N, C-alpha and C positions, 0 to 999 in steps of 0.2 A: 396589424398585418395588412398588406395590400389586398384589394378586392380581386377576386379571381374573374377571369374573362369567361364568356359563355362557353367557349371551346374547352377551357380548363374544367368548368363545372360539369360538362357533359362527358368528359373523357373517362373511360374505364380501362383497366388493364386488359391487354390483348386486342384493343381496338386498333385497326390500321390507321396510320396517319394520313390525313387528307392531303393530296398533292396540291402544291401551289401551281398556279398557271404560269407556264413559261412565257406565254404571250404578254401577260401582265408584267412579268419581271423584265423582259426585253424592252417593252414599251416604257416602263418606268425608268430604266437605265438611259434610254435615249432622251426622255424629257429632262431628266436630271442633268445630263451632260449639256443639253441645250440651255438650261438655266445658267450654267456657268459661262457658256459662250455669250449669252445675252448680257450678263453682267460685265464681262470684259468688253463686249461690243459697245455697251453703254459708256464705258470709260473712254473708248476710242472716239465715239461721237461727241462726248463731252469735251474732249481735248481739241477736236477738229472743227466742231460746229458751234461752239458756245458764243461766237460773235453773231451768228445768224439766228440761233434759237435761244430761248431762255434756259439757262443752265439747270434751274430747278425742274423745269418741264422734262428735260432730257433725263435727269436722274430719276425722277419719280416714274416716268414712263418705262424706263429700263427695269427698275426694281419691280414695278407692277407686272411687267411681262414675265420676268423671272419667277415671281411668286405665282403667277397663273400657271406656268409650266410645272412647278413643284406641286401646286394644288391639284392639277389635272391628274396626277398620279393616283389620287384617291378615287377617281371616277373610272379608272380603266377597267374594272371588273363589271361595270354597268354597261348596258347597250349603247348609251350615248358617249361613253368614254373615248373610243377611237375617233369619233366625229369631233369631239372637243379638241383632241390632239391634232386632227387635220386643220381645224380652224387656227390653232396656234402655229402650225407650220406655215400657213399663209401669212400670219402676222409677222413671223420671223422673216419670210421672204420680202414682205412689204417694208421691212426696215432697210432694205437696200436703197430706198429713196433717200435715206439719210446718209448711209455709207454704202457705196456701190458694191463693195466686196461682200456685203451681206446677201446680195442676190445669189452669189455662188455658194456661200456658206449655208444659206437657207435651203437652196436646192439640194445640196449634199445631205443635209439633215432630213429633208422631206423623203429622199430616197432611203435613208437609214430607217426612218419611221415606217415606211411602206414595208421594207424588208423585215423589220422587227415584228410587225403585225402578221405578215404572211408566214414567216418561218415559225414564229411562236405558235400560231394557230395550228400549223401542220404538226409540230412536235406535241402539242396538247392532244390532237387527234390520235397520234401514234401511241401516246401514253395511255389514253383511255382504252384503246384497242388492246394494248399489252395487259392492262389491269383486268380487262374483261376475260381475256384468254387465260390469265393466271388464275382468276377466280374459278373459271370452268375447270381447269386442270386440278386445282385443289379440291373442288367438289367431287371430281371423279376419282382422284387418287388419295385424297386425304392430305392434310397439311403437314403431317409428319414426314412424308416422302420427300417434300421439297427442301427440308432442312439439311439433308446430307449434301445436296448440291451435285452438279454434274460438271465434269471437266472435259 
């Protein structure tokens, strides 16, 4: 049988499920989409610039940048995670020197990255406040009252 994760070992019936961070989910989505765009951009540069640049360098560079974007998703819950993402946004914008359209694409994704971080953080704050208010209400009224629901 497969090994249980720490969360699975510590879970007990009736425990509330820990919320996932919306900021992390939004930022992960942006980085994953950027990885696909970088892979397709790599193919464009490979097709247009292989006479000027070594084809193997183009392919390896594009694959490494895409892998860095996917790998950065693992660090988004850490304090340095968003900064790593910003550095990768600059790297994508810099690919515009190889294919000028990437300046535009990189700027659009940098804006999307900013929006994901900003909106995700706001939604996380709202969820924490809502959970706090819910816990206070349940402590004052008992958890049985909340099950009936209000319409």
